[in-house]
N, C-alpha and C positions, 0 to 999 in steps of 0.2 A: 589587672590580669597579666599573668606571666606568659612568657613565650611557650612554656610547656602546656599551660592551659589552652592557649590558642591552637597549638599543634594538635592537642587531643580533640578539641572541638572540631577542627577541620577534618581530622581523620574520621571522626564519628559521622560528620556530614557526608564525606566521600563514601563511607560504607553504606549509608542510607541511600545515596544516589545509585550505587552499584546494585543494591537490593531492588530498588524500584525499577531499574533497567531490566534486571533479570525477570522480574514479575511481568513487565510489559512484553518482553520477548517471548515468554512462555504463553502469554495470552494470544499474541499474534500468531505464534506457531499453531496453537490449538484451533484458531479460526481458519488459518490458511490450509491446514492439513485435514480439515473436516471432510470426510468422504461423501457427505450428502449435499455439499454446497460448493459451487464453483466460485472462486474468488479471483478478482483481477485488480490490478492497479494500473491506472493510465497516467501518462504525463500530460503536460499542458496542451500538447498538440493531439491528444487523444490516442497516442500509440500505447500499446500494452508495454508495461515495464516489468510487471510480475504477473504470473498466472499460476494458479494452483493446478496440481495434477488432475483434479476432478474437472476443472474447467477445460483443460487440454483434452481430456477424454470426451467431454461433451461436444466440443467443436471439431475434434479430429485434427488438431494442429499441435506441433511440439512447442515448447516454450520459446525456442530460438526462432521458429517460424512466426509465432505471434508477435514477437518484438519488432517485426517489420510491418505489422498490420495495425489497423484501427478496428473498432467494432463494425464500422461501415463496410470494411473489406471482407468480413465474414458473414454478412447478411445479404439476403436477396435484394436486388435493386429496388423492387417495388416497396420495400419497407424503409428505405433510406431516410425519408423525411420524418417518419414517425420515430425511428430509433434515434436519430440525431437530435431531435427536439429536447429530450431531457438533459442530454450532455451539454447542448448549447446553453440551455437555461441555467444549469448549475454553474458552468464556467463564467457566465455573465454575472452571477450573483456572488461567487466566492473566488477570491484570489489567494492562492497559497504561496507564501514566500519561502522558497527553498534555498535562498542564498545564505551563506554563513557570515 
């Protein structure tokens, strides 16, 4: 295989990766901007890192305000244990590696 063949193959692979990335970004944008569904992303400490405009409208907080809060901060105290249970269970089962 020549250098030219290798360069062509690498360029084709890179183009496919760019295409796949665009498709995934479009899919994420479609879910995140859905006006009928509130979407959130939490970090490992359960703080909001991303919130959709629909979710912000549902809870009455801005994105910046929510980034300093957890789901427990925006729920009545009497519900704390029930609301925290699924989060605790999922964090105990799944570990996401975000290091590069």
